[in-house]
C-alpha positions as CSV (number, residue, x, y, z in Angstrom):
1,M,148.8,103.6,95.0
2,R,149.3,107.2,94.5
3,T,147.1,109.2,92.3
4,T,147.5,113.2,91.9
5,L,144.0,114.5,90.5
6,T,142.0,117.6,91.1
7,I,138.6,117.6,92.8
8,D,135.8,120.2,92.5
9,D,135.5,122.2,95.5
10,H,132.1,121.9,96.6
11,I,132.5,117.8,96.7
12,A,135.9,118.5,98.0
13,A,134.6,120.1,101.3
14,A,131.3,117.8,101.3
15,L,134.1,115.0,101.6
16,K,136.2,116.7,104.4
17,S,132.6,117.7,106.2
18,L,131.6,113.9,106.2
19,S,135.4,113.1,107.3
20,R,135.0,115.8,110.5
21,T,131.8,114.2,111.2
22,S,132.6,110.2,110.6
23,G,135.7,110.7,112.4
24,K,137.5,108.9,109.6
25,T,140.5,110.1,107.7
26,F,139.9,111.8,104.2
27,K,141.2,109.3,102.5
28,A,139.4,106.7,103.9
29,V,136.1,108.8,103.4
30,V,137.2,109.2,99.8
31,N,137.9,105.4,99.3
32,E,134.3,104.4,100.9
33,V,132.0,107.2,98.7
34,L,134.3,106.1,95.5
35,H,133.6,102.4,95.8
36,N,129.6,103.0,97.1
37,G,129.5,105.1,93.8
38,L,131.1,102.2,92.1
39,T,129.1,99.6,93.5
40,A,125.6,101.3,93.3
41,G,124.7,99.8,89.8
42,E,125.1,96.4,90.9
43,K,122.5,94.2,92.4
44,P,121.3,94.7,95.6
45,V,122.1,92.0,98.5
46,S,118.9,91.0,100.0
47,N,118.7,88.8,103.2
48,H,114.9,87.4,102.4
49,E,113.4,85.5,100.2
50,P,111.5,87.5,97.4
51,F,107.8,87.6,98.3
52,Q,105.7,85.0,96.9
53,V,101.6,84.8,96.3
54,A,100.2,82.4,97.1
55,A,97.3,81.6,94.3
56,A,94.0,80.0,95.1
57,R,91.6,79.0,92.3
58,R,88.6,80.8,92.3
59,G,85.5,81.2,90.4
60,F,81.7,81.6,90.0
61,L,79.4,79.7,92.5
62,P,77.4,77.1,90.6
63,G,75.0,77.7,88.7
64,I,76.2,81.0,87.4
65,D,77.0,81.3,83.2
66,P,80.3,83.5,82.7
67,L,79.3,83.5,79.1
68,K,75.9,85.1,79.9
69,L,77.7,88.0,82.2
70,N,77.8,90.6,79.3
71,Q,73.6,89.5,78.7
72,L,72.7,90.5,82.6
73,V,74.7,94.0,82.1
74,D,72.7,94.7,79.3
75,E,69.2,93.4,80.8
76,L,70.5,95.9,84.5
77,E,70.7,98.6,81.8
78,V,67.5,98.7,80.1
79,D,65.9,98.3,83.5
80,D,68.0,101.4,85.3
81,F,67.2,103.0,82.0
82,A,63.3,102.0,82.1
83,G,63.0,102.9,85.8
84,Q,64.4,106.5,85.4
85,R,62.0,107.1,82.6
86,H,59.3,105.9,84.6
87,D,60.5,108.4,87.3
88,R,60.2,111.2,85.1
89,T,56.6,110.7,84.1
90,V,55.3,110.2,87.5
């Protein structure tokens, strides 16, 4: 199929340069670049399986009540505050 079109000078220069360095004909380079550009939006082909994370059951140690963790944080903050206050008065 013969098509006549006008290519911008900087694009033509880049295609000619690519043709010289690759050893391919100008027509082959243009077709390859056009093909790559047209298929760039397609989903890439992957040769390997997607990475899967194996889930493992996690939890608190026996005797730890997760519902009382906020209470523990409050107690630690009070202890920390009392310790800072005590350090200043000594």
